[in-house]
C-alpha positions in Angstrom: 0.1 0.0 0.0 1.3 3.5 -0.9 2.1 5.8 1.9 -0.8 8.2 2.9 -0.4 11.9 3.4 -2.2 14.2 5.9 -5.7 15.4 5.0 -6.0 18.7 3.1 -5.6 21.9 5.1 -7.8 23.8 2.6 -11.0 25.5 3.8 -13.6 22.8 4.5 -15.7 23.5 1.4 -12.7 22.8 -0.7 -10.9 20.1 1.3 -13.4 17.2 0.6 -12.8 17.3 -3.1 -9.0 17.7 -2.6 -8.9 14.7 -0.3 -10.9 12.6 -2.8 -8.6 13.7 -5.6 -5.4 12.8 -3.7 -6.8 9.4 -2.8 -7.6 8.8 -6.5 -4.0 9.7 -7.4 -2.8 7.2 -4.8 -5.1 4.2 -5.5 -5.8 4.5 -9.1 -2.8 6.4 -10.5 -0.2 5.0 -8.1 1.6 8.4 -7.8 4.3 8.7 -5.2 3.8 10.4 -1.9 6.2 13.1 -3.0 4.0 13.9 -6.1 0.8 13.6 -4.2 2.1 16.0 -1.4 3.0 18.5 -4.1 -0.4 18.3 -5.7 -2.2 18.8 -2.4 0.0 21.7 -1.4 -0.7 23.5 -4.7 -4.4 22.9 -4.5 -4.7 24.0 -0.9 -2.9 27.3 -1.8 -5.3 27.8 -4.7 -8.3 27.1 -2.5 -7.2 29.7 0.0 -7.0 32.4 -2.6 -10.3 31.4 -4.2 -12.0 31.4 -0.9 -10.9 35.1 -0.5 -12.6 35.9 -3.7 -15.8 34.4 -2.3 -15.8 31.1 -4.1 -17.7 28.5 -2.2 -15.8 25.4 -3.4 -14.3 23.7 -6.4 -17.7 22.9 -7.8 -18.6 26.6 -8.2 -15.2 28.0 -9.3 -15.0 29.7 -12.7 -12.3 30.4 -15.3 -12.1 34.0 -14.1 -11.2 32.8 -10.6 -8.4 30.6 -11.9 -7.0 33.5 -14.0 -7.1 35.7 -10.9 -5.2 33.1 -8.9 -2.6 32.8 -11.7 -2.2 36.6 -11.7 -1.7 36.6 -7.9 1.1 34.0 -8.2 2.9 36.4 -10.6 2.6 39.3 -8.3 3.9 37.1 -5.5 7.1 36.4 -7.5 6.5 32.8 -8.5 8.4 31.7 -11.6 6.5 30.8 -14.7 7.5 27.1 -14.4 6.2 27.1 -10.8 2.9 28.7 -11.8 2.6 26.2 -14.7 3.1 23.3 -12.3 0.4 24.6 -10.0 -2.0 25.1 -12.9 -1.4 21.5 -13.9 -2.5 20.2 -10.5 -5.6 22.3 -10.8 -6.4 21.0 -14.2 -6.0 17.5 -13.0 -8.5 18.2 -10.1 -11.0 19.7 -12.7 -10.8 16.5 -14.9 -11.3 14.4 -11.7 -14.5 16.3 -10.8 -15.9 15.8 -14.2 -15.0 12.1 -14.1 -16.8 11.7 -10.8 -19.7 13.7 -12.2 -19.3 16.4 -9.6 -19.1 19.0 -12.3 -20.3 19.1 -16.0 -17.7 21.6 -17.2 -13.9 22.1 -16.9 -13.4 25.4 -15.3 -9.7 25.4 -16.3 -10.2 24.6 -19.9 -10.0 28.2 -21.2 -7.1 29.1 -18.8 -3.7 29.3 -20.5 -0.6 28.7 -18.4 2.3 31.2 -18.3 4.8 31.0 -21.2 8.4 30.0 -20.3 11.4 28.6 -22.2 12.2 25.1 -20.9 15.8 24.8 -20.1 17.6 22.3 -22.3 19.1 19.3 -20.4 22.9 19.2 -20.2 24.5 16.3 -21.8 28.0 14.7 -22.0 29.7 14.0 -25.4 30.3 10.5 -26.5 33.9 11.0 -25.8 33.3 12.3 -22.3 31.0 9.4 -21.6 33.6 6.9 -22.8 36.1 8.5 -20.4 33.8 8.1 -17.4 33.0 4.5 -18.3 36.7 3.7 -18.4 37.4 5.3 -15.1 36.8 2.2 -12.8 40.1 0.2 -13.4 41.2 -3.1 -12.3 39.4 -6.3 -11.4 38.6 -5.6 -7.8 35.1 -6.1 -6.5 34.5 -2.3 -6.1 35.7 -1.6 -9.6 33.6 -4.4 -11.1 30.5 -3.1 -9.3 31.0 0.4 -10.2 31.8 -0.3 -13.9 28.5 -2.3 -14.0 26.6 0.7 -12.5 28.0 3.2 -14.9 27.5 0.9 -17.9 24.0 0.1 -16.9 23.3 3.8 -16.4 24.5 4.7 -20.0 23.0 1.6 -21.6 19.5 2.0 -20.1 18.9 5.6 -19.1 17.5 4.6 -15.8 16.7 7.1 -13.1 19.0 6.9 -10.1 16.3 5.7 -7.8 15.4 3.0 -10.3 18.9 1.8 -10.6 19.6 1.8 -6.9 16.4 -0.2 -6.2 17.0 -2.9 -8.8 16.6 -6.5 -7.7 18.3 -9.5 -9.2 15.2 -10.9 -10.7 14.6 -7.7 -12.7 17.7 -8.2 -14.8 17.7 -10.8 -17.7 21.2 -11.0 -19.1 20.4 -13.9 -21.4 17.6 -12.0 -23.2 19.4 -8.7 -22.7 16.9 -6.5 -20.9 16.0 -5.0 -17.5 12.5 -4.8 -16.1 12.0 -1.4 -14.4 9.2 -0.2 -12.1 9.3 3.6 -12.5 7.1 6.5 -11.5 3.6 5.5 -10.5 4.9 1.8 -10.3 4.6 1.6 -14.0 6.5 -1.2 -15.5 8.7 -0.9 -18.5 11.3 -3.1 -20.2 14.6 -1.6 -21.3 17.2 -3.3 -23.5 20.8 -3.7 -22.3 23.8 -3.1 -24.6 26.5 -5.7 -25.0 29.0 -3.7 -22.8 26.5 -3.4 -20.0 25.6 -7.1 -20.2 29.3 -8.0 -20.0 29.9 -5.6 -17.1 26.9 -6.9 -15.2 27.9 -10.5 -15.8 31.4 -9.8 -14.5 30.0 -8.1 -11.4 27.5 -10.9 -10.6 30.1 -13.7 -11.2 33.2 -12.2 -9.5 32.2 -9.3 -7.3 28.7 -9.3 -5.8 29.6 -12.1 -3.3 32.2 -9.8 -1.8 29.4 -7.4 -0.6 27.0 -10.1 0.6 26.4 -10.2 4.3 24.2 -13.2 5.2 21.9 -11.6 7.7 21.5 -8.3 5.9 21.5 -9.0 2.2 18.3 -9.6 0.2 17.9 -9.8 -3.5 19.1 -6.3 -4.3 21.3 -6.1 -7.4 23.9 -3.5 -6.3 25.1 -3.7 -2.8 27.0 -1.5 -0.5 30.0 -2.4 1.8 27.5 -3.2 4.5 25.6 -5.7 2.4 22.6 -3.5 2.0 21.1 -2.1 -1.2 23.3 0.8 -2.5 21.7 4.1 -1.8 20.9 6.9 -4.3 23.3 9.2 -2.4 26.1 6.7 -2.8 25.5 6.4 -6.5 25.7 10.2 -6.8 29.0 10.1 -5.0 30.3 7.3 -7.3 29.3 9.1 -10.5 30.9 12.4 -9.4 34.1 10.8 -8.3 34.6 8.8 -11.5 33.8 11.9 -13.5 36.6 13.8 -11.6 38.9 10.8 -12.1 38.1 10.9 -15.8 39.4 14.5 -16.0 36.0 16.2 -16.4 35.7 19.5 -14.9 31.9 20.0 -15.3 29.5 18.9 -12.6 28.4 15.3 -13.5 25.3 13.9 -11.7 23.5 10.6 -12.4 20.7 12.4 -14.3 23.4 13.7 -16.7 24.0 10.1 -17.8 20.3 9.6 -18.4 20.2 12.8 -20.6 23.3 11.6 -22.5 21.7 8.1 -23.1 18.6 9.8 -24.7 20.5 12.4 -26.7 23.1 9.9 -28.1 20.3 7.5 -29.1 18.5 10.3 -30.9 21.7 11.4 -32.6 22.3 7.8 -33.8 18.8 7.8 -35.4 16.6 6.2 -32.8 12.9 6.7 -33.0 11.6 9.3 -30.4 8.7 7.1 -29.2 11.2 4.3 -28.6 13.2 6.7 -26.5 10.1 7.8 -24.7 9.3 4.1 -23.7 12.8 3.5 -22.6 12.9 6.6 -20.4 9.5 5.9 -18.9 8.1 9.3 -19.9 4.2 9.4 -19.7 4.1 12.1 -22.5 6.0 12.3 -25.7 6.3 16.1 -25.1 8.6 15.4 -22.2 10.9 13.4 -24.5 10.8 16.0 -27.3 13.2 18.2 -25.3 16.0 16.0 -26.6 15.2 17.0 -30.2 16.1 20.6 -29.2 19.4 19.3 -27.8 20.2 17.5 -31.0 19.2 20.5 -33.1 21.4 22.7 -31.1 24.4 20.3 -31.5 23.9 20.2 -35.3 23.8 24.0 -35.5 27.0 24.2 -33.5 28.8 21.6 -35.7 27.6 23.5 -38.9 28.9 26.8 -37.5 32.2 25.2 -36.6 33.0 23.0 -39.5 31.2 24.3 -42.6 33.8 26.2 -44.9 31.5 29.1 -45.4 31.3 29.7 -41.7 35.1 29.9 -41.4 36.4 33.5 -40.9 
């Protein structure tokens, strides 16, 4: 059972619908407690402002009320991205009310969110990525484990939480894939490249037993020195240290490997929807940000190498 969060702190005439919506997100959508808490916080904030306008509940709110709320966010100094996130929570609630036949209309339908430029994700070049992958040297248990972690990151584009939480039974080296349970407990299957399969096989054959502690160790794939599942924080430290060992001066975090995975696949000709499935994005629009990264790279290459651009 997913963790529950505290009941809504919105005015009573708003709270009932918020609580029902949050329960829906938990039981039917399977969203994490972090996501549900964020939704509830944004909706409670909106409810407080609408109450000041004399609105008696979500079932009587109008588009003009939502627009006024968005305007109040701007005057309070909220960024465009924060306001857009808050509006997304409100739109989700509106759809829920219609679904439950508590409203006939969508009071957010005619409200447009603030315009903002989405920041392009940073990536590593193929050469930089190769240097990081080569950084764990030798045949010791730690090197074999860390090499398997880095190769799996780059081969699969997993989130750091997904990689740290992998169980042995989720990896099928013979068929060459890993079964992942991502956001909202949604399952997806991600292929493994040859290098990742070889690195994982070496770790499982010659290194994992070094970390096993009989009373503590379960079926986690990657283990710490204590024999417990490796933590997300430890993975962050490993990635950072190996990037430094590889001679990279930029800040390298696990998500940068995920971005590089997607960008390099796209640059190699992979289909955008296939990349979406491997990353576990619910919407294709989220994945499309990588097309902008690739377009930027092509423009930079053209400017650097085309003879008519040389001055």
